[in-house]
C-alpha positions in Angstrom: -86.2 -128.7 104.1 -84.7 -131.8 105.8 -86.1 -131.6 109.3 -89.4 -131.9 111.0 -88.9 -131.0 114.7 -87.1 -128.1 116.4 -84.5 -130.5 117.9 -83.4 -131.6 114.4 -82.2 -128.2 113.4 -79.0 -128.6 115.5 -79.7 -125.6 117.6 -77.9 -124.2 120.6 -78.7 -121.5 123.1 -75.8 -119.3 124.0 -75.1 -115.9 125.6 -74.0 -113.4 123.1 -72.7 -110.2 124.6 -73.1 -107.5 122.0 -70.5 -104.8 121.4 -73.4 -102.4 120.9 -75.1 -102.7 124.2 -77.4 -105.2 125.8 -76.6 -108.9 125.8 -78.9 -111.3 124.0 -79.5 -115.0 124.3 -80.0 -116.3 120.7 -81.0 -119.7 119.6 -78.7 -120.6 116.7 -78.4 -123.5 114.3 -78.5 -124.6 110.7 -80.9 -126.1 108.2 -80.5 -127.6 104.7 -82.6 -126.4 101.8 -83.0 -128.4 98.5 -82.0 -126.8 95.2 -83.4 -128.7 92.2 -81.3 -128.9 89.0 -82.7 -127.0 86.0 -85.3 -125.1 88.0 -86.2 -121.7 89.5 -86.0 -122.7 93.2 -88.0 -120.4 95.5 -86.3 -120.3 98.9 -86.4 -118.2 102.1 -83.9 -117.5 104.9 -85.2 -118.9 108.2 -82.0 -118.5 110.2 -80.7 -115.0 110.5 -78.0 -112.6 111.5 -77.5 -112.2 115.2 -79.2 -109.5 117.2 -76.7 -106.6 117.8 -78.7 -104.4 120.1 -82.1 -104.3 121.7 -83.9 -101.7 123.7 -86.9 -99.3 123.7 -87.5 -96.3 121.5 -88.6 -93.6 123.9 -89.0 -90.5 121.7 -89.8 -89.7 118.0 -89.1 -86.9 115.6 -90.4 -86.0 112.2 -88.4 -88.8 110.6 -86.6 -90.4 113.5 -86.7 -92.6 116.6 -84.5 -92.3 119.6 -83.5 -94.8 122.3 -81.8 -92.7 124.9 -80.0 -95.9 126.3 -78.5 -97.0 122.9 -75.2 -96.4 121.3 -75.1 -97.1 117.5 -71.5 -95.9 117.0 -70.4 -99.4 116.0 -72.8 -99.7 113.0 -71.1 -99.9 109.6 -72.4 -97.2 107.2 -72.4 -99.5 104.2 -74.2 -102.5 105.9 -77.9 -103.2 106.0 -79.7 -103.7 109.2 -83.2 -105.0 110.1 -85.0 -103.2 112.9 -87.6 -105.6 114.5 -90.4 -103.9 116.5 -92.6 -105.6 119.1 -95.9 -106.0 117.3 -94.4 -107.4 114.1 -93.3 -104.3 112.1 -89.8 -104.2 110.5 -87.7 -101.5 109.0 -84.7 -102.1 106.7 -82.1 -99.4 107.1 -78.4 -98.9 106.2 -75.9 -98.2 108.9 -75.7 -94.6 107.8 -79.2 -94.1 109.2 -78.0 -94.8 112.7 -76.2 -92.1 114.6 -75.6 -91.9 118.3 -78.8 -93.1 119.9 -81.1 -92.2 116.9 -82.4 -93.9 113.8 -83.3 -91.5 111.0 -84.8 -91.5 107.5 -88.2 -92.9 108.6 -91.7 -92.1 107.6 -95.2 -92.7 108.8 -96.7 -92.6 112.3 -93.5 -93.0 114.3 -95.3 -92.6 117.6 -96.7 -96.0 117.1 -93.2 -97.4 117.1 -92.3 -96.2 120.6 -92.0 -99.8 121.7 -89.3 -102.5 122.4 -87.1 -103.3 119.4 -84.1 -105.3 118.3 -81.6 -104.7 115.5 -79.9 -107.4 113.6 -77.5 -107.2 110.6 -79.0 -108.5 107.4 -77.2 -111.4 105.9 -75.7 -110.8 102.5 -75.2 -112.9 99.4 -71.7 -113.9 100.5 -72.9 -114.8 104.0 -75.4 -117.2 102.5 -73.5 -118.7 99.5 -69.9 -118.0 100.6 -67.5 -115.4 99.3 -65.9 -118.0 97.1 -69.1 -119.8 96.1 -68.1 -122.7 98.4 -71.3 -123.2 100.4 -73.4 -124.6 97.4 -71.0 -124.6 94.5 -73.4 -123.0 92.0 -72.3 -123.2 88.3 -69.9 -120.5 87.6 -69.4 -118.7 84.3 -68.1 -115.5 82.8 -71.6 -114.3 81.9 -75.0 -114.2 83.5 -76.5 -116.1 80.6 -74.3 -119.2 81.3 -74.1 -119.3 85.1 -76.5 -120.3 87.8 -78.3 -117.2 89.0 -79.4 -116.0 92.4 -82.4 -113.6 92.2 -82.6 -111.2 95.2 -85.5 -108.8 95.9 -84.3 -105.3 96.5 -87.7 -103.9 97.8 -88.9 -103.0 94.3 -87.7 -105.7 91.9 -85.6 -108.8 91.6 -81.9 -108.2 90.9 -79.7 -111.0 89.5 -76.3 -112.2 90.6 -73.8 -114.9 89.6 -70.4 -116.1 90.4 -67.7 -115.2 87.8 -64.5 -117.4 88.0 -62.6 -114.4 86.7 -61.3 -113.1 83.3 -57.8 -111.8 84.1 -56.6 -109.2 83.9 -60.0 -107.5 83.2 -62.5 -109.1 85.5 -61.7 -110.4 89.0 -63.2 -113.6 90.4 -66.3 -113.2 92.6 -70.0 -112.4 92.8 -71.2 -110.1 90.1 -74.5 -108.3 89.3 -76.1 -108.5 85.9 -73.7 -105.9 84.6 -70.7 -108.0 85.7 -69.8 -105.6 88.5 -68.7 -106.7 92.0 -71.8 -107.2 94.2 -72.8 -108.4 97.7 -76.4 -107.4 98.2 -78.3 -107.7 101.5 -80.8 -110.5 101.7 -83.7 -109.4 103.9 -85.1 -112.5 105.6 -88.8 -111.7 105.2 -88.3 -111.8 101.4 -88.2 -115.0 99.3 -85.3 -115.4 96.8 -84.8 -117.6 93.7 -81.9 -119.8 92.7 -82.0 -120.5 89.0 -79.9 -123.5 88.1 -79.0 -124.4 84.5 -78.8 -128.1 85.0 -76.4 -130.7 86.4 -77.0 -132.3 89.8 -79.4 -131.3 92.6 -77.7 -129.2 95.3 -78.0 -128.4 99.0 -77.8 -125.0 100.6 -76.9 -125.1 104.3 -77.9 -121.9 106.1 -76.8 -121.1 109.6 -77.7 -118.3 111.9 -80.1 -117.2 114.7 -83.7 -118.3 115.1 -86.4 -115.6 115.2 -89.1 -116.1 117.7 -91.7 -113.4 117.1 -94.3 -112.8 114.4 -93.1 -110.6 111.5 -95.3 -108.4 109.4 -95.6 -108.7 105.6 -97.2 -106.4 103.0 -99.1 -108.0 100.1 -99.6 -106.3 96.8 -101.8 -107.2 93.8 -100.1 -110.0 91.9 -97.4 -112.4 93.1 -95.5 -111.7 96.3 -92.4 -113.6 97.4 -91.9 -114.3 101.1 -89.9 -116.4 103.5 -91.7 -118.4 106.2 -89.2 -116.9 108.7 -89.2 -119.8 111.2 -87.1 -122.9 110.5 -89.5 -125.7 111.7 -93.0 -126.3 112.7 -94.8 -123.7 110.6 -97.9 -125.1 108.9 -100.7 -123.3 107.0 -102.9 -123.6 110.1 -100.5 -121.9 112.5 -98.8 -119.5 110.0 -101.2 -116.7 110.6 -101.7 -116.2 106.9 -105.5 -116.6 107.0 -105.7 -113.0 108.2 -103.6 -111.8 105.3 -105.4 -113.4 102.3 -108.9 -113.1 100.8 -110.9 -116.3 101.4 -113.4 -117.8 99.0 -115.1 -121.1 98.4 -113.0 -121.9 95.3 -109.3 -121.6 94.3 -110.4 -119.5 91.3 -111.8 -116.7 93.5 -109.5 -116.8 96.5 -106.0 -115.4 97.1 -103.6 -118.4 96.6 -100.6 -119.5 98.6 -98.0 -121.3 96.3 -95.6 -123.6 98.1 -92.5 -124.8 96.2 -91.7 -128.5 96.4 -87.9 -128.7 95.8 -87.9 -132.5 95.5 -90.6 -132.5 92.9 -89.6 -129.3 91.2 -93.1 -127.8 91.1 -95.6 -125.7 93.1 -98.7 -126.8 95.1 -101.5 -124.3 95.5 -103.6 -123.6 98.6 -106.4 -121.2 99.6 -108.5 -120.4 102.7 -112.1 -121.5 102.4 -114.6 -119.8 104.8 -116.7 -122.9 104.8 -119.8 -124.3 103.0 -121.8 -125.9 105.8 -122.6 -128.7 106.1 -120.4 -130.0 103.3 -117.1 -128.1 103.5 -115.5 -127.0 106.8 -113.7 -123.6 107.2 -110.0 -123.8 106.8 -107.0 -124.2 104.4 -107.7 -126.3 101.3 -105.6 -127.6 98.5 -106.4 -127.0 94.8 -109.0 -129.9 95.0 -110.7 -128.3 98.1 -109.4 -131.0 100.4 -108.2 -130.3 103.9 -104.7 -128.9 103.9 -104.1 -127.1 107.2 -101.4 -129.4 108.4 -99.3 -128.8 105.3 -95.8 -127.6 106.3 -94.7 -124.2 105.0 -91.7 -124.3 102.7 -88.8 -121.9 103.3 -90.0 -119.6 100.5 -93.6 -119.2 99.3 -95.8 -117.0 97.1 -99.0 -115.2 97.9 -101.0 -114.4 94.8 -103.3 -111.5 95.6 -106.1 -111.1 93.1 -107.7 -107.9 94.2 -106.3 -104.4 93.4 -104.5 -102.6 96.2 -102.6 -104.1 99.1 -103.1 -105.9 102.3 -101.0 -106.6 105.4 -100.6 -109.6 107.6 -98.1 -111.6 109.7 -96.1 -114.8 109.6 -96.5 -116.2 113.1 -94.3 -118.7 114.9 -95.7 -122.0 116.3 -96.2 -122.3 120.0 -93.0 -124.2 120.4 -91.1 -121.0 119.9 -92.7 -119.3 122.9 -90.0 -120.1 125.5 -86.9 -119.9 123.3 
């Protein structure tokens, strides 16, 4: 990422009156992400779709939440939306799940979600890369095997997409999935994504959107988990909140590991949380050589390698500078 302070993101605060209800005052801007040639680049979205509606869920059903003051009639059935709850929980839902003042198709203890919330539309592949591939200019080809590829997490696995320049009269120009069918998947901002480039020159991806200002929850399963650091600037290992989500140990070999992608170098650096070995080693984030690393800036996309069976949960937290935004 090519900025180090919040001011350098070219942000602006404006009043956005939503067609869905309450007005919101988003902080908006853009950032530039590095894409290294000939690499699998791990990135994350840290600027997001605008908030469309906010309110408070005041009742719950077996699989639903209701905000008696809301009107979801403007939601598009085929679009994907992200519901952000106070406390960090998020729910990803299609527009078809919203009707009147009710969100349906949910599970779990819904009474715990009778809190303030906001809904924003998820950005899609064409929002990020351009409907005509003009934002970055990834290498185009008539097959997945020859093109640059964007790997997008769908909640279960990565799906692959590429830009086809067209094969008239049989195949139209545009973004395709691995079966060469038209595609424009949602890109949920808590998930990391990969850009696989075949070669050529390094590229820049300029992402614009709204700044999130509240902690977001993440679920961590055994193995490698791909995440976004959510907030565009100021997030370090020390203030990320990740120490509560990972298993600590006195060595890299025994701890859960955070992998940060270095786009300029085209490689990963590894970090872990050491509970301390007094009087020789202090508690905190360490690099692979057990040196202090807490001030290391989080990259836009990162990995958490969970070594134990089962799952854990945690949060990515914003730095203090986001408090009054």
